[in-house]
C-alpha positions as CSV (number, residue, x, y, z in Angstrom):
1,M,-39.4,72.7,40.5
2,N,-37.1,75.6,39.7
3,E,-39.0,79.0,39.1
4,N,-37.3,79.6,35.9
5,I,-38.3,76.3,34.6
6,I,-42.0,76.8,35.4
7,K,-41.9,80.2,33.8
8,R,-40.4,78.6,30.7
9,N,-43.0,75.9,30.6
10,D,-45.9,78.2,31.0
11,L,-44.7,80.2,28.1
12,L,-43.9,77.3,25.9
13,A,-47.2,75.6,26.7
14,E,-49.0,78.5,25.4
15,R,-47.2,78.5,22.2
16,V,-48.0,74.7,21.8
17,I,-51.6,75.2,22.6
18,N,-52.1,78.0,20.0
19,G,-50.3,75.6,17.5
20,L,-52.8,72.9,18.4
21,Q,-55.7,75.1,18.0
22,S,-54.4,76.0,14.5
23,R,-54.5,72.3,13.8
24,N,-58.2,71.8,14.9
25,M,-57.0,70.1,18.2
26,T,-57.5,71.3,21.6
27,G,-54.7,72.0,24.1
28,Y,-54.7,72.2,27.9
29,Y,-51.7,73.0,30.2
30,A,-51.4,71.5,33.8
31,R,-48.5,72.6,35.8
32,T,-48.8,69.3,38.0
33,K,-49.7,65.5,37.5
34,E,-52.8,66.2,40.0
35,E,-54.0,69.1,38.0
36,A,-53.6,66.9,34.7
37,L,-55.6,64.2,36.3
38,R,-58.4,66.5,37.1
39,T,-58.3,67.9,33.6
40,A,-58.5,64.7,32.0
41,L,-61.4,63.4,34.1
42,K,-63.4,66.4,33.2
43,L,-63.3,65.2,29.5
44,I,-64.5,61.6,30.2
45,P,-68.1,61.4,30.9
46,E,-69.0,58.6,33.5
47,G,-70.2,55.5,31.6
48,S,-67.8,56.1,28.7
49,S,-66.1,53.2,27.2
50,I,-62.3,53.7,27.3
51,S,-59.4,52.0,25.8
52,M,-55.6,52.9,25.9
53,G,-52.2,51.9,24.5
54,G,-49.1,51.3,26.8
55,A,-48.8,55.0,27.7
56,M,-46.7,55.4,30.8
57,S,-47.7,59.1,31.1
58,V,-51.3,58.0,31.5
59,H,-50.2,55.8,34.4
60,E,-47.9,58.2,35.9
61,I,-50.7,60.9,36.4
62,G,-52.9,58.3,38.0
63,L,-55.4,58.3,35.0
64,S,-55.2,54.6,34.3
65,E,-56.2,53.7,37.8
66,A,-58.9,56.2,37.9
67,V,-60.7,54.9,34.8
68,K,-60.2,51.2,35.9
69,T,-61.7,52.0,39.3
70,G,-64.3,54.6,38.3
71,K,-67.7,54.5,36.8
72,Y,-66.5,53.7,33.2
73,N,-66.3,50.7,31.0
74,F,-62.5,50.2,30.7
75,I,-61.4,47.8,28.0
76,D,-58.4,46.1,29.7
77,R,-56.4,44.2,27.1
78,D,-54.0,43.1,29.8
79,A,-56.9,41.4,32.0
80,T,-58.0,39.0,29.1
81,E,-56.5,36.2,27.1
82,D,-58.1,37.4,23.8
83,K,-56.0,40.5,23.3
84,R,-57.0,40.8,19.6
85,A,-60.7,41.2,20.7
86,A,-59.9,43.6,23.1
87,M,-57.9,45.7,20.7
88,L,-60.6,45.5,18.1
89,A,-63.2,46.5,20.8
90,G,-60.8,49.6,21.5
91,Y,-61.4,51.0,18.0
92,D,-65.1,51.6,18.8
93,A,-64.5,53.1,22.3
94,D,-65.8,56.5,23.2
95,I,-62.3,57.5,24.6
96,F,-58.8,56.4,23.7
97,L,-56.0,57.4,26.2
98,S,-52.5,57.9,25.0
99,S,-49.3,59.9,25.1
100,C,-46.9,60.7,22.3
101,N,-43.3,59.9,21.6
102,A,-42.6,63.6,21.0
103,M,-44.4,66.7,19.6
104,T,-43.5,70.1,17.9
105,E,-43.8,73.4,19.4
106,D,-46.5,74.3,16.8
107,G,-48.6,71.3,17.8
108,I,-47.6,68.4,15.5
109,L,-47.7,65.0,17.2
110,I,-45.2,62.1,16.7
111,N,-45.8,58.5,17.4
112,I,-43.9,55.3,16.5
113,D,-45.5,51.9,17.0
114,G,-44.7,48.2,16.5
115,N,-48.1,46.5,16.3
116,A,-49.8,49.7,15.2
117,N,-53.0,49.2,17.5
118,R,-51.9,52.6,19.2
119,V,-51.2,54.8,16.1
120,S,-54.4,53.2,14.4
121,C,-56.7,54.3,17.3
122,I,-55.0,57.7,17.3
123,A,-55.6,58.1,13.5
124,Q,-59.2,56.7,13.5
125,G,-61.7,54.9,15.4
126,P,-62.4,56.0,19.0
127,K,-64.7,59.1,19.2
128,K,-62.2,61.1,21.4
129,V,-58.6,60.8,21.9
130,I,-57.0,62.3,25.1
131,F,-53.1,62.8,25.0
132,I,-51.1,63.1,28.3
133,V,-47.7,64.7,27.3
134,G,-44.9,66.0,29.6
135,M,-43.3,69.1,28.7
136,N,-40.0,67.0,28.3
137,K,-41.4,65.8,24.9
138,V,-41.9,69.0,23.3
139,C,-39.3,69.5,20.3
140,I,-38.5,72.5,18.0
141,D,-39.7,70.8,15.0
142,V,-40.8,67.7,13.3
143,D,-37.1,66.7,12.6
144,A,-36.1,67.1,16.3
145,A,-39.4,65.1,17.4
146,L,-38.6,62.3,15.1
147,K,-35.1,62.0,16.4
148,R,-36.5,62.0,19.9
149,A,-38.9,59.3,19.1
150,R,-36.2,57.2,17.6
151,N,-33.3,57.9,19.9
152,V,-34.9,58.5,23.3
153,A,-38.5,56.9,23.4
154,A,-37.7,53.8,21.2
155,P,-34.5,52.5,23.0
156,I,-36.1,52.9,26.4
157,N,-39.3,51.1,25.5
158,A,-37.3,48.3,23.7
159,Q,-35.3,47.8,27.0
160,R,-38.6,48.0,29.0
161,F,-40.2,45.1,27.1
162,G,-36.9,43.1,27.0
163,L,-36.6,43.2,23.2
164,S,-33.5,42.2,21.5
165,T,-32.9,45.3,19.2
166,P,-29.8,47.1,18.4
167,C,-31.1,50.2,20.0
168,S,-31.7,48.3,23.3
169,K,-28.0,47.6,23.3
170,T,-26.5,50.8,22.1
171,G,-29.2,53.4,23.4
172,S,-29.8,54.9,20.2
173,C,-31.6,54.2,16.9
174,M,-29.6,52.1,14.5
175,N,-32.3,52.1,11.8
176,C,-32.6,48.4,12.0
177,K,-34.8,45.6,10.6
178,S,-34.7,43.4,13.6
179,P,-37.7,41.0,14.0
180,D,-38.1,42.7,17.6
181,T,-38.2,46.3,16.2
182,I,-40.9,48.6,17.5
183,C,-40.3,51.0,14.8
184,C,-42.7,49.7,12.4
185,Q,-45.2,52.4,11.9
186,F,-44.5,56.1,12.2
187,L,-47.7,58.4,12.7
188,V,-47.3,62.3,12.1
189,T,-50.5,63.9,13.2
190,R,-50.5,67.6,11.8
191,F,-54.1,68.3,11.6
192,S,-57.5,66.8,12.9
193,R,-60.4,66.8,10.4
194,H,-62.8,66.3,13.3
195,K,-63.1,69.1,15.7
196,D,-63.1,68.1,19.4
197,R,-61.7,64.7,18.6
198,I,-58.1,65.3,19.8
199,H,-57.2,66.8,23.2
200,V,-53.7,67.2,24.4
201,I,-52.9,67.8,28.0
202,L,-49.5,69.3,28.6
203,V,-48.0,68.5,31.9
204,G,-45.3,70.9,33.4
205,E,-43.3,67.9,34.6
206,D,-41.3,65.2,33.0
207,L,-43.5,62.2,32.1
208,G,-42.9,59.0,30.2
209,F,-39.9,58.4,27.9
């Protein structure tokens, strides 16, 4: 990676981490995916019950594979026919793994969801939430973060899932009410009442959408 980009990410990550700290959340910075994986695993004790949403960033750093094959109780909703039971079990997990659709430079997390299992676990339930966030998702403010979530993340995810939404055809948000819409719930996490619950690992590479 270009040396100037690395330096910019280092400086920006420091600002984001300070913002998270002011919001009772804990931030970490890893320049590489490999370092991010090591940081995440340090936060997950062996024997922990773990659930997750459909976070591509978690897959991309190798964390989902590590918890599936390691000494953990991974609640895999994709490996069972009773997905509702798996989702409900996930609310009582020790650890919830996620990414965000966007976040601000001062530590506010933005997430949009269709079924709400992801945003509801972020908001309440699992004892600890670990976010894996590429620096490509950091935006100047909440307005910019919401625009990113709706115009970058949502269209790509709609295409990925093969959904028939206007954004999957145009590539940007049409503020639709399509039956297939994945923009049903918007979660803005600006503060955590519970210290040590939310941990955000920033990664100095592009991750996810």
